[in-house]
Backbone as XML, in Angstrom:
<?xml version="1.0"?>
<chain id="A" units="angstrom">
  <residue number="1" name="MET">
    <atom name="N" x="-1.276" y="-14.827" z="1.076"/>
    <atom name="CA" x="-1.767" y="-13.343" z="-0.143"/>
    <atom name="C" x="-0.604" y="-11.973" z="0.273"/>
  </residue>
  <residue number="2" name="ASN">
    <atom name="N" x="-0.742" y="-12.051" z="1.298"/>
    <atom name="CA" x="-0.039" y="-10.604" z="2.065"/>
    <atom name="C" x="1.608" y="-10.821" z="1.654"/>
  </residue>
  <residue number="3" name="LEU">
    <atom name="N" x="2.042" y="-11.710" z="1.756"/>
    <atom name="CA" x="3.332" y="-12.232" z="1.291"/>
    <atom name="C" x="3.724" y="-11.926" z="0.088"/>
  </residue>
  <residue number="4" name="LEU">
    <atom name="N" x="2.734" y="-12.495" z="-0.951"/>
    <atom name="CA" x="3.251" y="-12.598" z="-2.335"/>
    <atom name="C" x="3.140" y="-11.193" z="-3.029"/>
  </residue>
  <residue number="5" name="VAL">
    <atom name="N" x="1.944" y="-10.433" z="-2.166"/>
    <atom name="CA" x="1.640" y="-8.946" z="-3.052"/>
    <atom name="C" x="2.575" y="-8.110" z="-2.951"/>
  </residue>
  <residue number="6" name="THR">
    <atom name="N" x="2.890" y="-7.967" z="-1.058"/>
    <atom name="CA" x="3.419" y="-7.112" z="-0.987"/>
    <atom name="C" x="4.844" y="-6.720" z="-1.853"/>
  </residue>
  <residue number="7" name="PRO">
    <atom name="N" x="5.935" y="-7.928" z="-2.179"/>
    <atom name="CA" x="6.846" y="-6.952" z="-3.244"/>
    <atom name="C" x="6.498" y="-6.389" z="-4.390"/>
  </residue>
  <residue number="8" name="VAL">
    <atom name="N" x="5.349" y="-6.842" z="-4.896"/>
    <atom name="CA" x="5.321" y="-6.243" z="-6.072"/>
    <atom name="C" x="4.528" y="-4.747" z="-6.219"/>
  </residue>
  <residue number="9" name="LEU">
    <atom name="N" x="3.327" y="-4.515" z="-4.869"/>
    <atom name="CA" x="3.141" y="-3.416" z="-4.686"/>
    <atom name="C" x="4.259" y="-2.480" z="-4.060"/>
  </residue>
  <residue number="10" name="VAL">
    <atom name="N" x="5.332" y="-2.845" z="-3.108"/>
    <atom name="CA" x="5.939" y="-1.762" z="-2.512"/>
    <atom name="C" x="6.584" y="-1.433" z="-4.192"/>
  </residue>
  <residue number="11" name="VAL">
    <atom name="N" x="7.354" y="-1.976" z="-5.000"/>
    <atom name="CA" x="7.796" y="-1.677" z="-5.782"/>
    <atom name="C" x="7.117" y="-0.392" z="-6.669"/>
  </residue>
  <residue number="12" name="LEU">
    <atom name="N" x="6.174" y="-0.996" z="-6.901"/>
    <atom name="CA" x="5.090" y="-0.048" z="-7.891"/>
    <atom name="C" x="5.134" y="1.320" z="-7.437"/>
  </residue>
  <residue number="13" name="ILE">
    <atom name="N" x="4.413" y="1.004" z="-6.111"/>
    <atom name="CA" x="4.556" y="2.602" z="-5.106"/>
    <atom name="C" x="5.521" y="3.065" z="-5.360"/>
  </residue>
  <residue number="14" name="GLY">
    <atom name="N" x="6.870" y="2.416" z="-4.872"/>
    <atom name="CA" x="8.309" y="3.160" z="-4.920"/>
    <atom name="C" x="8.775" y="3.801" z="-6.136"/>
  </residue>
  <residue number="15" name="LEU">
    <atom name="N" x="8.334" y="3.589" z="-7.594"/>
    <atom name="CA" x="8.952" y="3.475" z="-8.401"/>
    <atom name="C" x="7.433" y="5.088" z="-9.040"/>
  </residue>
  <residue number="16" name="PHE">
    <atom name="N" x="6.148" y="5.182" z="-8.843"/>
    <atom name="CA" x="5.541" y="5.928" z="-9.081"/>
    <atom name="C" x="4.814" y="7.065" z="-8.602"/>
  </residue>
  <residue number="17" name="VAL">
    <atom name="N" x="5.037" y="6.800" z="-7.140"/>
    <atom name="CA" x="4.938" y="7.765" z="-6.177"/>
    <atom name="C" x="6.361" y="8.675" z="-5.531"/>
  </residue>
  <residue number="18" name="ARG">
    <atom name="N" x="6.016" y="10.011" z="-5.453"/>
    <atom name="CA" x="7.540" y="10.662" z="-5.573"/>
    <atom name="C" x="7.257" y="10.824" z="-4.332"/>
  </residue>
  <residue number="19" name="SER">
    <atom name="N" x="6.490" y="11.467" z="-3.632"/>
    <atom name="CA" x="6.191" y="11.496" z="-1.768"/>
    <atom name="C" x="6.436" y="10.372" z="-1.295"/>
  </residue>
  <residue number="20" name="ARG">
    <atom name="N" x="7.535" y="10.453" z="0.009"/>
    <atom name="CA" x="7.762" y="9.478" z="1.023"/>
    <atom name="C" x="6.599" y="9.362" z="1.725"/>
  </residue>
  <residue number="21" name="LEU">
    <atom name="N" x="5.913" y="10.597" z="2.125"/>
    <atom name="CA" x="4.453" y="10.286" z="2.702"/>
    <atom name="C" x="3.635" y="9.907" z="2.118"/>
  </residue>
  <residue number="22" name="ILE">
    <atom name="N" x="3.321" y="10.145" z="0.881"/>
    <atom name="CA" x="2.017" y="9.704" z="0.090"/>
    <atom name="C" x="2.372" y="8.276" z="-0.325"/>
  </residue>
  <residue number="23" name="ALA">
    <atom name="N" x="3.323" y="8.181" z="-0.431"/>
    <atom name="CA" x="3.916" y="6.493" z="-0.665"/>
    <atom name="C" x="3.594" y="5.481" z="0.500"/>
  </residue>
  <residue number="24" name="THR">
    <atom name="N" x="4.156" y="5.942" z="1.735"/>
    <atom name="CA" x="3.659" y="5.320" z="2.508"/>
    <atom name="C" x="2.163" y="4.804" z="3.265"/>
  </residue>
  <residue number="25" name="LEU">
    <atom name="N" x="2.081" y="5.649" z="3.039"/>
    <atom name="CA" x="0.188" y="6.166" z="2.927"/>
    <atom name="C" x="-0.584" y="5.392" z="2.597"/>
  </residue>
  <residue number="26" name="LEU">
    <atom name="N" x="-0.151" y="5.407" z="0.621"/>
    <atom name="CA" x="-0.931" y="4.210" z="-0.028"/>
    <atom name="C" x="-0.515" y="2.846" z="0.300"/>
  </residue>
  <residue number="27" name="TYR">
    <atom name="N" x="0.492" y="2.726" z="0.867"/>
    <atom name="CA" x="1.037" y="1.032" z="1.079"/>
    <atom name="C" x="0.233" y="0.864" z="1.858"/>
  </residue>
  <residue number="28" name="LEU">
    <atom name="N" x="0.068" y="1.996" z="3.308"/>
    <atom name="CA" x="-0.643" y="1.250" z="4.501"/>
    <atom name="C" x="-2.158" y="1.195" z="4.095"/>
  </residue>
  <residue number="29" name="VAL">
    <atom name="N" x="-2.642" y="1.838" z="3.388"/>
    <atom name="CA" x="-4.301" y="1.906" z="2.961"/>
    <atom name="C" x="-4.734" y="0.243" z="2.553"/>
  </residue>
  <residue number="30" name="ILE">
    <atom name="N" x="-3.332" y="0.231" z="1.648"/>
    <atom name="CA" x="-3.906" y="-1.070" z="0.495"/>
    <atom name="C" x="-3.352" y="-2.190" z="1.532"/>
  </residue>
  <residue number="31" name="GLU">
    <atom name="N" x="-2.622" y="-2.124" z="1.858"/>
    <atom name="CA" x="-1.960" y="-3.171" z="3.164"/>
    <atom name="C" x="-2.995" y="-3.420" z="3.909"/>
  </residue>
  <residue number="32" name="ALA">
    <atom name="N" x="-4.015" y="-2.507" z="4.716"/>
    <atom name="CA" x="-5.105" y="-2.324" z="5.337"/>
    <atom name="C" x="-6.095" y="-3.506" z="5.361"/>
  </residue>
  <residue number="33" name="ILE">
    <atom name="N" x="-6.242" y="-3.046" z="3.566"/>
    <atom name="CA" x="-7.527" y="-3.900" z="2.989"/>
    <atom name="C" x="-6.701" y="-4.997" z="2.316"/>
  </residue>
  <residue number="34" name="LEU">
    <atom name="N" x="-5.827" y="-5.292" z="1.858"/>
    <atom name="CA" x="-5.247" y="-7.004" z="2.119"/>
    <atom name="C" x="-5.125" y="-7.463" z="3.200"/>
  </residue>
  <residue number="35" name="PHE">
    <atom name="N" x="-4.910" y="-6.868" z="4.149"/>
    <atom name="CA" x="-4.841" y="-7.800" z="5.606"/>
    <atom name="C" x="-5.659" y="-8.305" z="6.053"/>
  </residue>
  <residue number="36" name="THR">
    <atom name="N" x="-7.351" y="-7.428" z="6.155"/>
    <atom name="CA" x="-8.342" y="-7.406" z="6.114"/>
    <atom name="C" x="-9.031" y="-8.721" z="5.437"/>
  </residue>
  <residue number="37" name="PHE">
    <atom name="N" x="-8.898" y="-8.566" z="4.200"/>
    <atom name="CA" x="-9.344" y="-9.666" z="3.303"/>
    <atom name="C" x="-8.236" y="-11.354" z="3.724"/>
  </residue>
  <residue number="38" name="GLN">
    <atom name="N" x="-7.355" y="-11.044" z="3.938"/>
    <atom name="CA" x="-6.447" y="-12.405" z="3.956"/>
    <atom name="C" x="-7.003" y="-12.804" z="5.463"/>
  </residue>
  <residue number="39" name="THR">
    <atom name="N" x="-7.317" y="-12.112" z="6.525"/>
    <atom name="CA" x="-7.808" y="-12.728" z="7.553"/>
    <atom name="C" x="-9.128" y="-13.434" z="7.978"/>
  </residue>
  <residue number="40" name="LEU">
    <atom name="N" x="-10.003" y="-12.741" z="6.943"/>
    <atom name="CA" x="-11.602" y="-13.007" z="6.855"/>
    <atom name="C" x="-10.901" y="-14.717" z="5.743"/>
  </residue>
  <residue number="41" name="ALA">
    <atom name="N" x="-10.314" y="-14.674" z="5.126"/>
    <atom name="CA" x="-10.153" y="-16.075" z="4.774"/>
    <atom name="C" x="-9.636" y="-17.072" z="5.368"/>
  </residue>
  <residue number="42" name="VAL">
    <atom name="N" x="-8.246" y="-16.628" z="5.920"/>
    <atom name="CA" x="-7.893" y="-17.554" z="6.792"/>
    <atom name="C" x="-8.673" y="-18.172" z="8.179"/>
  </residue>
  <residue number="43" name="LEU">
    <atom name="N" x="-9.578" y="-16.886" z="8.339"/>
    <atom name="CA" x="-10.668" y="-16.922" z="9.511"/>
    <atom name="C" x="-11.353" y="-18.050" z="9.179"/>
  </residue>
  <residue number="44" name="LEU">
    <atom name="N" x="-12.107" y="-18.072" z="7.972"/>
    <atom name="CA" x="-13.219" y="-18.820" z="7.532"/>
    <atom name="C" x="-12.799" y="-20.487" z="7.154"/>
  </residue>
  <residue number="45" name="GLY">
    <atom name="N" x="-11.576" y="-20.488" z="6.756"/>
    <atom name="CA" x="-11.100" y="-21.581" z="6.351"/>
    <atom name="C" x="-10.639" y="-22.476" z="7.321"/>
  </residue>
  <residue number="46" name="TRP">
    <atom name="N" x="-9.967" y="-21.518" z="8.409"/>
    <atom name="CA" x="-10.074" y="-22.294" z="9.683"/>
    <atom name="C" x="-11.627" y="-23.049" z="10.421"/>
  </residue>
  <residue number="47" name="MET">
    <atom name="N" x="-12.688" y="-21.835" z="10.425"/>
    <atom name="CA" x="-14.098" y="-22.603" z="11.247"/>
    <atom name="C" x="-14.507" y="-23.612" z="9.998"/>
  </residue>
  <residue number="48" name="ALA">
    <atom name="N" x="-14.396" y="-23.235" z="8.645"/>
    <atom name="CA" x="-14.933" y="-24.490" z="8.030"/>
    <atom name="C" x="-14.099" y="-25.889" z="7.800"/>
  </residue>
  <residue number="49" name="GLY">
    <atom name="N" x="-12.825" y="-25.891" z="8.656"/>
    <atom name="CA" x="-12.120" y="-27.250" z="8.939"/>
    <atom name="C" x="-11.312" y="-27.204" z="7.956"/>
  </residue>
  <residue number="50" name="GLU">
    <atom name="N" x="-11.035" y="-26.241" z="6.967"/>
    <atom name="CA" x="-10.309" y="-26.475" z="5.613"/>
    <atom name="C" x="-8.795" y="-26.750" z="6.027"/>
  </residue>
  <residue number="51" name="GLY">
    <atom name="N" x="-8.403" y="-26.487" z="7.337"/>
    <atom name="CA" x="-6.862" y="-26.362" z="7.380"/>
    <atom name="C" x="-6.311" y="-25.239" z="6.943"/>
  </residue>
  <residue number="52" name="GLY">
    <atom name="N" x="-4.770" y="-25.083" z="7.215"/>
    <atom name="CA" x="-4.113" y="-24.389" z="6.432"/>
    <atom name="C" x="-3.432" y="-24.791" z="5.391"/>
  </residue>
  <residue number="53" name="PHE">
    <atom name="N" x="-2.382" y="-24.137" z="5.217"/>
    <atom name="CA" x="-1.768" y="-23.971" z="3.822"/>
    <atom name="C" x="-1.556" y="-25.742" z="3.188"/>
  </residue>
  <residue number="54" name="GLY">
    <atom name="N" x="-2.165" y="-25.217" z="2.056"/>
    <atom name="CA" x="-1.903" y="-26.803" z="1.252"/>
    <atom name="C" x="-2.969" y="-28.225" z="1.457"/>
  </residue>
  <residue number="55" name="GLY">
    <atom name="N" x="-3.974" y="-27.264" z="2.448"/>
    <atom name="CA" x="-5.143" y="-28.382" z="2.831"/>
    <atom name="C" x="-5.052" y="-29.184" z="3.665"/>
  </residue>
  <residue number="56" name="ALA">
    <atom name="N" x="-3.936" y="-29.152" z="4.924"/>
    <atom name="CA" x="-3.878" y="-29.751" z="6.033"/>
    <atom name="C" x="-5.323" y="-29.877" z="6.940"/>
  </residue>
  <residue number="57" name="THR">
    <atom name="N" x="-5.925" y="-30.689" z="7.135"/>
    <atom name="CA" x="-7.143" y="-30.966" z="7.747"/>
    <atom name="C" x="-7.409" y="-30.842" z="9.258"/>
  </residue>
  <residue number="58" name="GLU">
    <atom name="N" x="-6.264" y="-31.718" z="9.436"/>
    <atom name="CA" x="-5.720" y="-32.000" z="10.930"/>
    <atom name="C" x="-5.457" y="-30.808" z="11.786"/>
  </residue>
  <residue number="59" name="GLN">
    <atom name="N" x="-4.913" y="-29.663" z="11.472"/>
    <atom name="CA" x="-4.583" y="-28.533" z="12.309"/>
    <atom name="C" x="-4.632" y="-27.374" z="11.261"/>
  </residue>
  <residue number="60" name="GLY">
    <atom name="N" x="-5.539" y="-26.578" z="12.151"/>
    <atom name="CA" x="-5.666" y="-25.330" z="11.249"/>
    <atom name="C" x="-4.888" y="-24.381" z="11.507"/>
  </residue>
  <residue number="61" name="ALA">
    <atom name="N" x="-5.223" y="-23.282" z="10.679"/>
    <atom name="CA" x="-4.410" y="-21.742" z="11.113"/>
    <atom name="C" x="-4.264" y="-21.852" z="12.444"/>
  </residue>
  <residue number="62" name="PHE">
    <atom name="N" x="-5.315" y="-21.880" z="13.315"/>
    <atom name="CA" x="-5.199" y="-21.430" z="15.130"/>
    <atom name="C" x="-5.344" y="-22.586" z="15.883"/>
  </residue>
  <residue number="63" name="GLY">
    <atom name="N" x="-5.118" y="-24.026" z="15.216"/>
    <atom name="CA" x="-5.469" y="-25.284" z="15.930"/>
    <atom name="C" x="-6.414" y="-25.879" z="15.352"/>
  </residue>
  <residue number="64" name="PRO">
    <atom name="N" x="-7.036" y="-26.831" z="16.230"/>
    <atom name="CA" x="-7.890" y="-28.260" z="15.741"/>
    <atom name="C" x="-9.575" y="-26.773" z="14.979"/>
  </residue>
  <residue number="65" name="ALA">
    <atom name="N" x="-9.881" y="-27.504" z="14.008"/>
    <atom name="CA" x="-11.076" y="-26.704" z="13.750"/>
    <atom name="C" x="-12.178" y="-26.550" z="14.983"/>
  </residue>
  <residue number="66" name="PRO">
    <atom name="N" x="-12.740" y="-25.704" z="14.993"/>
    <atom name="CA" x="-13.737" y="-25.500" z="15.979"/>
    <atom name="C" x="-15.036" y="-26.198" z="15.627"/>
  </residue>
  <residue number="67" name="THR">
    <atom name="N" x="-15.648" y="-26.627" z="16.783"/>
    <atom name="CA" x="-17.029" y="-27.414" z="16.574"/>
    <atom name="C" x="-17.886" y="-26.863" z="17.555"/>
  </residue>
  <residue number="68" name="GLY">
    <atom name="N" x="-17.941" y="-25.774" z="17.986"/>
    <atom name="CA" x="-19.063" y="-25.114" z="18.302"/>
    <atom name="C" x="-18.710" y="-23.916" z="19.031"/>
  </residue>
  <residue number="69" name="PHE">
    <atom name="N" x="-19.625" y="-22.962" z="19.622"/>
    <atom name="CA" x="-19.276" y="-21.563" z="20.438"/>
    <atom name="C" x="-19.320" y="-21.881" z="21.600"/>
  </residue>
  <residue number="70" name="PRO">
    <atom name="N" x="-18.464" y="-20.821" z="22.423"/>
    <atom name="CA" x="-17.304" y="-19.912" z="21.892"/>
    <atom name="C" x="-16.169" y="-20.662" z="21.379"/>
  </residue>
  <residue number="71" name="LEU">
    <atom name="N" x="-15.811" y="-20.084" z="20.267"/>
    <atom name="CA" x="-14.377" y="-20.819" z="19.430"/>
    <atom name="C" x="-13.575" y="-20.908" z="20.725"/>
  </residue>
  <residue number="72" name="LYS">
    <atom name="N" x="-12.489" y="-22.091" z="20.259"/>
    <atom name="CA" x="-11.578" y="-22.526" z="20.988"/>
    <atom name="C" x="-10.309" y="-21.848" z="20.277"/>
  </residue>
  <residue number="73" name="PHE">
    <atom name="N" x="-9.369" y="-21.208" z="20.391"/>
    <atom name="CA" x="-8.081" y="-21.244" z="19.357"/>
    <atom name="C" x="-6.903" y="-21.363" z="20.016"/>
  </residue>
  <residue number="74" name="ASP">
    <atom name="N" x="-5.482" y="-21.606" z="19.317"/>
    <atom name="CA" x="-4.686" y="-21.558" z="20.176"/>
    <atom name="C" x="-3.961" y="-20.039" z="20.082"/>
  </residue>
  <residue number="75" name="GLU">
    <atom name="N" x="-4.060" y="-19.363" z="21.543"/>
    <atom name="CA" x="-3.670" y="-18.030" z="21.259"/>
    <atom name="C" x="-2.221" y="-17.575" z="20.956"/>
  </residue>
  <residue number="76" name="GLY">
    <atom name="N" x="-1.516" y="-18.469" z="20.569"/>
    <atom name="CA" x="0.201" y="-18.603" z="20.359"/>
    <atom name="C" x="-0.008" y="-18.404" z="18.951"/>
  </residue>
  <residue number="77" name="GLU">
    <atom name="N" x="-1.052" y="-19.184" z="18.183"/>
    <atom name="CA" x="-0.953" y="-18.805" z="16.434"/>
    <atom name="C" x="-0.961" y="-17.378" z="16.064"/>
  </residue>
  <residue number="78" name="PHE">
    <atom name="N" x="-1.976" y="-17.307" z="17.193"/>
    <atom name="CA" x="-3.159" y="-15.847" z="16.943"/>
    <atom name="C" x="-2.053" y="-14.840" z="17.110"/>
  </residue>
  <residue number="79" name="TRP">
    <atom name="N" x="-0.914" y="-15.002" z="18.240"/>
    <atom name="CA" x="0.389" y="-13.783" z="18.218"/>
    <atom name="C" x="0.980" y="-14.013" z="16.998"/>
  </residue>
  <residue number="80" name="ALA">
    <atom name="N" x="1.213" y="-15.142" z="16.721"/>
    <atom name="CA" x="2.192" y="-15.399" z="15.363"/>
    <atom name="C" x="1.779" y="-14.825" z="14.246"/>
  </residue>
  <residue number="81" name="TYR">
    <atom name="N" x="0.423" y="-14.779" z="14.252"/>
    <atom name="CA" x="-0.394" y="-14.619" z="12.811"/>
    <atom name="C" x="-0.230" y="-12.890" z="12.928"/>
  </residue>
  <residue number="82" name="GLY">
    <atom name="N" x="-0.557" y="-12.272" z="13.961"/>
    <atom name="CA" x="-0.631" y="-10.816" z="13.900"/>
    <atom name="C" x="1.082" y="-9.951" z="13.632"/>
  </residue>
  <residue number="83" name="LEU">
    <atom name="N" x="2.288" y="-11.112" z="14.491"/>
    <atom name="CA" x="3.586" y="-10.723" z="14.262"/>
    <atom name="C" x="4.036" y="-10.972" z="13.345"/>
  </residue>
  <residue number="84" name="VAL">
    <atom name="N" x="3.588" y="-11.694" z="12.528"/>
    <atom name="CA" x="4.027" y="-12.409" z="11.066"/>
    <atom name="C" x="4.196" y="-11.230" z="9.947"/>
  </residue>
  <residue number="85" name="ASN">
    <atom name="N" x="2.578" y="-10.927" z="10.390"/>
    <atom name="CA" x="1.978" y="-9.716" z="9.566"/>
    <atom name="C" x="2.737" y="-8.485" z="9.680"/>
  </residue>
  <residue number="86" name="LEU">
    <atom name="N" x="2.715" y="-8.054" z="10.765"/>
    <atom name="CA" x="3.438" y="-6.500" z="11.300"/>
    <atom name="C" x="4.887" y="-6.778" z="10.755"/>
  </residue>
  <residue number="87" name="GLY">
    <atom name="N" x="5.910" y="-7.958" z="10.799"/>
    <atom name="CA" x="6.872" y="-7.600" z="10.220"/>
    <atom name="C" x="6.634" y="-7.556" z="8.633"/>
  </residue>
  <residue number="88" name="ILE">
    <atom name="N" x="5.518" y="-8.017" z="7.697"/>
    <atom name="CA" x="5.481" y="-7.912" z="6.690"/>
    <atom name="C" x="5.232" y="-6.582" z="6.051"/>
  </residue>
  <residue number="89" name="MET">
    <atom name="N" x="4.330" y="-5.926" z="6.513"/>
    <atom name="CA" x="3.891" y="-4.742" z="6.920"/>
    <atom name="C" x="5.530" y="-3.699" z="7.047"/>
  </residue>
  <residue number="90" name="THR">
    <atom name="N" x="5.755" y="-4.116" z="7.975"/>
    <atom name="CA" x="7.019" y="-2.973" z="8.683"/>
    <atom name="C" x="8.709" y="-3.047" z="7.443"/>
  </residue>
  <residue number="91" name="ILE">
    <atom name="N" x="8.600" y="-4.452" z="7.214"/>
    <atom name="CA" x="9.234" y="-4.433" z="5.713"/>
    <atom name="C" x="9.101" y="-3.792" z="4.365"/>
  </residue>
  <residue number="92" name="GLY">
    <atom name="N" x="7.607" y="-3.569" z="4.214"/>
    <atom name="CA" x="7.376" y="-3.168" z="2.851"/>
    <atom name="C" x="7.152" y="-1.597" z="3.074"/>
  </residue>
  <residue number="93" name="VAL">
    <atom name="N" x="6.914" y="-0.831" z="4.152"/>
    <atom name="CA" x="6.951" y="0.587" z="4.532"/>
    <atom name="C" x="8.759" y="0.883" z="4.533"/>
  </residue>
  <residue number="94" name="ALA">
    <atom name="N" x="9.558" y="0.231" z="4.845"/>
    <atom name="CA" x="10.919" y="0.448" z="4.669"/>
    <atom name="C" x="11.278" y="0.312" z="3.044"/>
  </residue>
  <residue number="95" name="ILE">
    <atom name="N" x="10.794" y="-0.701" z="2.479"/>
    <atom name="CA" x="11.797" y="-0.949" z="1.209"/>
    <atom name="C" x="10.671" y="-0.049" z="0.344"/>
  </residue>
  <residue number="96" name="VAL">
    <atom name="N" x="9.779" y="0.910" z="0.532"/>
    <atom name="CA" x="8.513" y="1.786" z="0.026"/>
    <atom name="C" x="9.448" y="2.882" z="0.381"/>
  </residue>
  <residue number="97" name="VAL">
    <atom name="N" x="10.111" y="3.041" z="1.408"/>
    <atom name="CA" x="10.832" y="4.609" z="1.569"/>
    <atom name="C" x="12.168" y="4.693" z="0.850"/>
  </residue>
  <residue number="98" name="LEU">
    <atom name="N" x="12.718" y="3.342" z="1.184"/>
    <atom name="CA" x="13.940" y="3.212" z="0.267"/>
    <atom name="C" x="14.032" y="3.588" z="-1.579"/>
  </residue>
  <residue number="99" name="ILE">
    <atom name="N" x="12.905" y="2.854" z="-1.758"/>
    <atom name="CA" x="12.836" y="3.029" z="-3.303"/>
    <atom name="C" x="12.704" y="4.332" z="-3.498"/>
  </residue>
  <residue number="100" name="VAL">
    <atom name="N" x="11.406" y="5.096" z="-2.976"/>
    <atom name="CA" x="11.320" y="6.366" z="-2.939"/>
    <atom name="C" x="12.289" y="7.393" z="-2.700"/>
  </residue>
  <residue number="101" name="THR">
    <atom name="N" x="13.186" y="7.264" z="-1.939"/>
    <atom name="CA" x="14.550" y="7.975" z="-1.404"/>
    <atom name="C" x="15.478" y="7.947" z="-2.805"/>
  </residue>
  <residue number="102" name="LEU">
    <atom name="N" x="16.009" y="6.642" z="-2.923"/>
    <atom name="CA" x="17.009" y="6.465" z="-4.165"/>
    <atom name="C" x="16.032" y="7.139" z="-5.464"/>
  </residue>
  <residue number="103" name="ARG">
    <atom name="N" x="15.161" y="7.040" z="-5.814"/>
    <atom name="CA" x="14.628" y="7.309" z="-7.154"/>
    <atom name="C" x="14.976" y="9.067" z="-7.065"/>
  </residue>
  <residue number="104" name="ASN">
    <atom name="N" x="14.286" y="9.815" z="-5.764"/>
    <atom name="CA" x="14.346" y="11.050" z="-5.622"/>
    <atom name="C" x="16.188" y="11.172" z="-5.975"/>
  </residue>
  <residue number="105" name="ARG">
    <atom name="N" x="16.739" y="10.963" z="-5.132"/>
    <atom name="CA" x="18.090" y="11.003" z="-5.232"/>
    <atom name="C" x="18.879" y="11.066" z="-6.650"/>
  </residue>
  <residue number="106" name="SER">
    <atom name="N" x="18.299" y="9.919" z="-7.337"/>
    <atom name="CA" x="18.791" y="9.791" z="-8.612"/>
    <atom name="C" x="18.393" y="10.876" z="-9.544"/>
  </residue>
  <residue number="107" name="ARG">
    <atom name="N" x="16.873" y="11.275" z="-9.428"/>
    <atom name="CA" x="16.696" y="12.655" z="-10.389"/>
    <atom name="C" x="17.272" y="13.525" z="-9.702"/>
  </residue>
  <residue number="108" name="ALA">
    <atom name="N" x="17.551" y="13.897" z="-8.469"/>
    <atom name="CA" x="18.239" y="15.170" z="-8.280"/>
    <atom name="C" x="19.562" y="15.007" z="-8.712"/>
  </residue>
  <residue number="109" name="LYS">
    <atom name="N" x="20.728" y="13.924" z="-8.756"/>
    <atom name="CA" x="21.677" y="14.183" z="-9.478"/>
    <atom name="C" x="21.583" y="14.506" z="-10.839"/>
  </residue>
  <residue number="110" name="LYS">
    <atom name="N" x="20.713" y="13.821" z="-11.682"/>
    <atom name="CA" x="20.656" y="13.511" z="-13.389"/>
    <atom name="C" x="20.040" y="15.138" z="-13.011"/>
  </residue>
  <residue number="111" name="ASN">
    <atom name="N" x="19.250" y="16.078" z="-12.580"/>
    <atom name="CA" x="19.479" y="17.240" z="-12.832"/>
    <atom name="C" x="20.346" y="18.232" z="-12.791"/>
  </residue>
  <residue number="112" name="ALA">
    <atom name="N" x="21.104" y="17.982" z="-11.432"/>
    <atom name="CA" x="22.229" y="18.762" z="-11.290"/>
    <atom name="C" x="23.281" y="18.675" z="-12.178"/>
  </residue>
  <residue number="113" name="VAL">
    <atom name="N" x="23.343" y="17.175" z="-12.750"/>
    <atom name="CA" x="24.103" y="17.265" z="-13.757"/>
    <atom name="C" x="23.816" y="18.003" z="-15.109"/>
  </residue>
  <residue number="114" name="THR">
    <atom name="N" x="22.727" y="17.872" z="-15.466"/>
    <atom name="CA" x="22.152" y="18.761" z="-16.922"/>
    <atom name="C" x="22.118" y="20.379" z="-16.583"/>
  </residue>
  <residue number="115" name="VAL">
    <atom name="N" x="22.225" y="20.875" z="-15.145"/>
    <atom name="CA" x="21.767" y="22.033" z="-15.108"/>
    <atom name="C" x="23.844" y="22.685" z="-15.765"/>
  </residue>
  <residue number="116" name="ASN">
    <atom name="N" x="24.521" y="21.832" z="-14.616"/>
    <atom name="CA" x="25.969" y="22.380" z="-14.997"/>
    <atom name="C" x="26.526" y="22.179" z="-16.352"/>
  </residue>
</chain>
């Protein structure tokens, strides 16, 4: 979900918000909400034994589906999930800042040309 929504979100925010700070904060707030729902969906799917992407039931998001409490999970998968999402978020912030900067430069050039 995060990987699919991020490209659309960064372009829209980059094009419609003038301030880099506000654009970055808006992206991070929306990203936090999306990340929460994505994590909950992945966790509940894993706990239900639905598996990962494509419905693979033998191996879920964090290893085999749990059979009881306390939950046993693959710690490597846990850290990989966090690092991948951190990477997506970092790339999203960079693209938002880039789009806002380029748009502001273009607008400043256009204003400079019309003034002269």
